[in-house]
C-alpha positions, 0 to 999 in steps of 0.5 A: 085752706088745707085743700088749696095748699094740698092741691098746690103742693101736689101740682108743684111736685108733678110739674117739677118732675115733668120739668126734670124729665123734659128740660136739659139736665144743665138747666132743669134744676134752675128751672125747678127752683124758679118754679118752686119760688113762683108757686110759693109767691103766687098765693102770697101775692093773691092774698095781699091783693085780697087784703085791699078789698073788704071781705064779705061778712061770711068770709070774714066771720069764717076767717076770725072764728075758724081759720085764725084760731086753727092757724094759731093752734097749729103754730103753737103746736109746731113750736112746742113739738120742735122746741121739746124735740131739739132740747137736751138732745146733744149734737146733730142735725134736725133730721138726725135728732128726729130719728132718735129723740123719743124712740129708736125709729127707722130712717123712713122719715127722710124718704120724702126728703130724698124724693124732694132732693131728687126732684130739685136736682132733676135726678131721682135715684132708683132705688131712692134709698136702700130698697125703697123706691120713690113710688113707695111713698106718696108724693104730697109731703114731697110737694110741701117740701118743694113749696117751702124749702127753697124759700127757707134756703133763699130767705133764711139761709137754712139748707134744704136738708135741714129745711126739709126736716123742719118742714116735715114737722110743719106738714104733720102739724096741719092735723091740728088745723083739721082737728079744729075744723072737725070739732067745729063741725060737731059743735059751734063752741070754739073753746071745745075745739081748742081743748080738743086740739090740745088733747089731740096734741098731747096724745103720745103718738101725736107728739112722736109723729109730729116730730118724727115726720113720716106723713101719717098725721098729714094723711089724718089731716085730710081724712078729718076734712073729709070726715067733717064734710061727711058729718055735715052731709049726714046731718043735712046741714049742707044746702042743696046748692053746696052738695055738688061742691062738697062732693068735689071737695070730699073727693079731693080730700080723700085722694090727698089723704091717700097721696099722703100715706097709703095706710089711710085706705082702711078709713077711706072705704067706710067713710066713702060709704057714709058719704054716699049714704048722705048724698042719697039721703039729701038728693031728691032723685036717683039721677041727681044722686048718681051725678053727685057720686060721679062728681066725687069719683071724678074729683078723686080720680083726677087728683090721684091721676098724676101719681098714677102717671108717675108710676106708669112712666117710671115703671115703679109700682106706685101702689105697692105700699097700699097693696102691702097694707091691704095684704097685712104686710 
């Protein structure tokens, strides 16, 4: 679920930017709005169509035991974080409250909002905000804002400015879903997974970064998915037939984590080494192991490619944040 919605959000960001570059400026914002609504509607229509057909036993069991509990925990976490965030804070928009609710934080949390606004208007300022360029913040959260903000505006009459603030919290709350999936990899006990999600939510840093939505927890969500796949592989619980598909999903998940926040590079490197060790251990020969490693690399590169192209076309250094993290700046 997280992988699919992440790929959809990233694709929408890239297509929205392309439409803004190609279409006449007079109609580009309208085309981008239609694109956002269409990309949102397509999976909804598909899901409704699937409900008319009986689910296979395995899919039904996964839906009941993993997807629904994780989604309910995420919704509960979102409501609690948002509720406590906006209570007793005085006047101000959600975006203003997020910056000063718990600590005096910088205005970095609105960089994705500015980026999304630039995509919607087919006019991305350079620099985007202060001395920050659009390529300084990876685009995945921007794609999520594009995917849902227009629906909130058209359906619930919530402005995109405020909608982006609420959606930013929802993006960070996805880490609760990933935590549930990760713990279910470690144990079959649903209660343990639920307790782990509550414990992760109650960590002070999680509460802060849920409500102040710079995309660190979104990045952690995809890193946890990649970690769960790696653990399954190291424990040899992944069947031979599924190793290649798991390799592709691992490559996509690590790229989505990097496309959320560049700081995750420090965790991706050792995790990739562990995954490759697991591939070698579960593969009968060197040729098959190399083929699967190539599948991981191709999936990761193809997922990251739109962001690389954006940096090349705009002339902005899309890897500046990652270089700063690696350089200790």
